[in-house]
C-alpha positions, -999 to 999 in steps of 0.1 A, spaced: -504 -27 -619 -488 6 -631 -453 -9 -628 -463 -38 -650 -477 -14 -676 -445 6 -676 -423 -25 -679 -443 -38 -708 -441 -4 -725 -404 -2 -720 -399 -36 -735 -423 -29 -764 -404 4 -771 -372 -17 -775 -388 -44 -796 -406 -19 -819 -375 3 -822 -352 -26 -830 -376 -43 -855 -390 -13 -874 -359 -6 -895 -358 -42 -907 -395 -44 -918 -394 -8 -933 -423 7 -915 -410 42 -913 -445 56 -907 -442 47 -870 -420 64 -844 -429 47 -811 -432 66 -779 -449 38 -760 -433 45 -726 -444 81 -729 -479 70 -736 -480 47 -706 -467 74 -682 -496 96 -694 -522 69 -690 -512 55 -656 -519 87 -638 -555 77 -628 -540 48 -610 -521 73 -588 -550 95 -578 -541 115 -547 -506 101 -548 -490 127 -571 -456 124 -554 -455 86 -560 -465 92 -596 -437 117 -602 -411 94 -586 -423 65 -606 -421 83 -639 -387 99 -631 -373 64 -623 -389 52 -656 -372 80 -674 -338 70 -659 -343 34 -668 -354 45 -704 -321 65 -706 -301 35 -694 -317 12 -719 -321 33 -750 -300 65 -748 -266 77 -737 -281 107 -719 -286 99 -682 -314 118 -665 -324 134 -699 -357 115 -703 -361 114 -666 -364 152 -666 -386 152 -698 -409 125 -683 -411 145 -651 -421 176 -670 -447 157 -690 -459 142 -657 -464 176 -641 -484 187 -672 -504 155 -671 -513 161 -634 -525 196 -642 -546 184 -672 -561 155 -654 -572 178 -625 -588 203 -648 -606 179 -672 -626 148 -669 -608 119 -686 -630 100 -712 -625 86 -746 -624 119 -764 -603 138 -739 -577 110 -738 -571 115 -775 -566 152 -770 -544 147 -740 -522 121 -759 -519 144 -789 -509 174 -767 -484 154 -746 -468 138 -777 -464 172 -793 -450 188 -762 -426 159 -756 -413 161 -792 -410 199 -791 -392 198 -757 -369 171 -769 -361 190 -801 -355 223 -783 -331 206 -758 -312 188 -785 -309 220 -804 -297 240 -774 -272 213 -765 -262 209 -801 -263 171 -798 -282 165 -831 -289 191 -859 -326 198 -857 -347 215 -884 -384 223 -886 -388 196 -913 -374 170 -889 -397 180 -861 -428 179 -884 -416 145 -897 -412 130 -862 -446 145 -851 -464 132 -882 -448 97 -879 -453 93 -842 -491 100 -841 -504 68 -858 -488 41 -837 -489 60 -804 -526 69 -807 -535 33 -814 -514 21 -785 -527 48 -762 -563 41 -770 -559 4 -765 -540 9 -732 -567 33 -720 -594 6 -727 -573 -19 -708 -567 4 -678 -604 14 -678 -613 -23 -677 -589 -31 -649 -601 -1 -628 -637 -13 -631 -627 -44 -613 -610 -23 -586 -637 -1 -572 -612 21 -553 -599 36 -585 -623 59 -604 -619 65 -641 -647 82 -660 
């Protein structure tokens, strides 16, 4: 089930990124694949190694499809995955904490991405650009994350072996 969620998110990332410039909705910066790797962790309870392998491969596929930087998002997704494992082990996941977890992970991903781009001098980065991307990525990604959380929670209720509070 997690693979299906990741494939759908990868495809939606491409669709939304390709269509937003044409319909002039600049308020949205989609990070749908990032949101899905954060939310699928409960499906991998007690299988952290499999989770990390899955998100690293997802990052490589993301790089192949949408960027020219092989392993770049693989490493970033892996870093976010390690943070996500730590957070999920320390806190009980519910509707309120999922919003906080998503906000925290989106912010850390954008900051890590900006720092790496600045260090490698790939793209000129300013504080204004970081704030712009942060403020424009919250709306769409929080809505998508909340809806995906509800779907995953509904699916885990059917499968009694997966516990999600």
